[in-house]
N, C-alpha and C positions, 0 to 999 in steps of 0.2 A: 267772504271778502274781508272779514275782520282779521283773518289770519294771513292775508296776502302781504308779502314782503314789499316794503316801499323802497324801490331801488333808487329813487331820486333823493332819498334822505342822505345827509352828509355822514361820512364814516365817523364812528366815535373816536374822540381824541385819546391818545395813549402816549405815555412817557417812555414806552419801551423803544430802545434803539435796535436797528437791525443787527444781527450777530456779525461780529468781526470775521472777515474772511481769513482763512488760514491755509497752510500748505502751499503747494505750487501756485495756486491762483493768486494768493496774496504776494508771493515773491515776485511773480511777473508783473503785478501791479506796481510794485516798488521800482522794478527795472524800467518799466515804461515811463513812470513819472520822474525818475531821478537819473536817467541815463546821462544827461548832460552834466549833472552834478558829480556823478561817479567819475567821469573823465577828468573834470576839473580837479577833484580831490586827489585823483591818482597823480596828476601832474604836479600839484602842490606838494604832495608827499615826496615825490622824487626830488624836487627842488630843495625841500627841507633837508633831505638826507645827504645832499652833496658834501657838506663838511664832515660827514660820518659821525662826529660827536653829537649831532643833533638828531640822530636816528630815533632815540627814545621820545623826543618831542614830536617827531613826525608820526610815529606809531600812535601816540596818545591822541594827537589832533585828528588823525584819520579815523580812529575808533570812535571818537566823540561825535564827529559829523555823520559817519555812517550809522551810528546807533540812533541818532535823531531821525534819519530816514526810516529806519526800521520801526521806530515808535510813531511814525506818521506825523512828525513835527515839521513845521516850515523850515526849509534849509536854503540858505544862500551860501554857496560853497566858499567863496573867498572870505566873506565876513565871518561865517561860522568857524572856518578853519583858523583864521587869525585870532579869533576870540579864544578858541580852544588852546592855541599855542601859549597864550598869556595866562591861562588858568593853571595855577599850582604846578609849575614846572618840576618841583621836587617830587611830586607824585608820579610824573611821567618817568623820571629816571629811576625812582624806587620800583615802580611796576616792571620796568624793563629788566633791571638787574635781579629782581626777585624771580623772574622767569629765566633769563639768560644764564645766570650763574649756575643754578641747579641743573639745567639742561646740559650745559657744557661739561660740568664736573661728572655728573652721573653718566652721560653719554660716553665720555672718554673712559670712565671706569668700567662700564659695561663692555666696551670694545677691548679694553686691556685684559680684563679677567677672562673673557671668552677666548681670547687668543691662546691662553695657557691652560684653560680648563681641561683640554683633552689630555694633557700630561699629568695634571694635578686636579683630580675631580673635586677636591675640597674647594677649589676656586669657583665652583658653580654657586656657592653660597654668596660671596660678595657680588658675583655677576647678577644673581637674582635680586639682591638688594639694590644695586645700581639701576637695573632695568626697571624695577618697581618705582624708584624715585623719578626716573625719567618719564615713565608713563603718567604717574600722578601729577607731575608738574605740567605736562602737556594738557591734561584734562582740566586741571584747575586754571590754567592760563586763559582758557576760553571764557571763563566767568569773571576773571579778575578785573579787567578794564570796565566791564559793565557795573560791577559792584562799587568800584571806586568812583565811577561817574555819578552814582546815586548819593554821594557825599559820605559814605561809610568811612570811618577812620581806617588808617592803613592796617593796623594790627587786626581789627575786626574784619576788614575786607579780605585779608589773607586767610583768616580762619574760615570765613564763609565760602571763599573760592575753593579751598581745599575740601571742605565738607561737601559742597555741591559736585566737585570733580569726582569724589569717591562715591557719594550717595546718588547722584544723577548722571551716570557716566554716558548713557546712550546719546543724549543731545550733544554732550561735550565731544564724544568720539566723532560724530558727524561734523561738528565744527572743526575738529582737528583735521579730518580727512579732506574737507573741502577748503578750509582756510589755509593751513600749512601745506597740505598736499598739492593744491593747485599752484601755489607759489614755487614750491620745490620743483614740480614738473616743468614749469615755465623756465626757471633758472637753468635746469639741466638741458633744456631744449634750446637755450640761447646759442647762436643769434637768430635762429629761426623764429623764436617767439618775441623778437624785439618789439614789433609793433603792438602786440598784445600786452607786453609788460609796460610799454609806454602809455597806453590808453587806459586799460582797466586791469592790468596784471596784478595789482595790489589792492585796489579798492573793491573789486568784485569778490575776491576771496574773503576780504574783511566783512563785506556785506553778508555773505553766506554764513560766516561764523557767527556774526551777531544775530542773524535771522534764526539760526537753529537754537540758540540759547535764550532767546528773548522771553519766551513764556515761563521758563524756569526762573529767570531773574525777576520777572514781574511777581511771581508767586513767593519767592524767598528773600526779597529785600533789595533787588536791583532794579527798581522801578524808574521813575522819571529822573533824568539828570537834574542836578541842582546847580 
């Protein structure tokens, strides 16, 4: 009886926390907890983008609020979105043009050179260059907003985003496919996708993109927002 286990004794205290859920289970936890906030953020984003010149601010604010959801931080959609709009608007425009300008120029260049490459094979070289710039910009853009949210200076954030886009492309590729891909598909399907775009057509892809890159950002310097 000296070796009989005492089942009435209290369990030993421990400081260990249960492991964080990952993968689809964690994603659907976020959806369940933040469904209402996702709809509110989507509507706020659409309203912000109505003047068109404020699209960079809307993208910045939506990414900050959605990133807080991914990091399991308390989110009040209207208050958090309004606060994000007021935070460093210069960064919002810088992030937008650092992504939009290379995508536009390299995308146009790739289409232009590919059109005439059949007649002049030498034009495959500039086509390859433009398409590489386009792909790298897409991959790096999935990390850029998260790195900037952590308070990294703009030049350092750009270098880190490019490094992660090239060095950790798998997560970035998933973020591109589900982030940009879902938005592009919904826009192409308009007006059939009108209700989807109105409710979660932008906030849900943003959530997916931030969800895929969250662990990489946490590991390489894109942790908690400041």
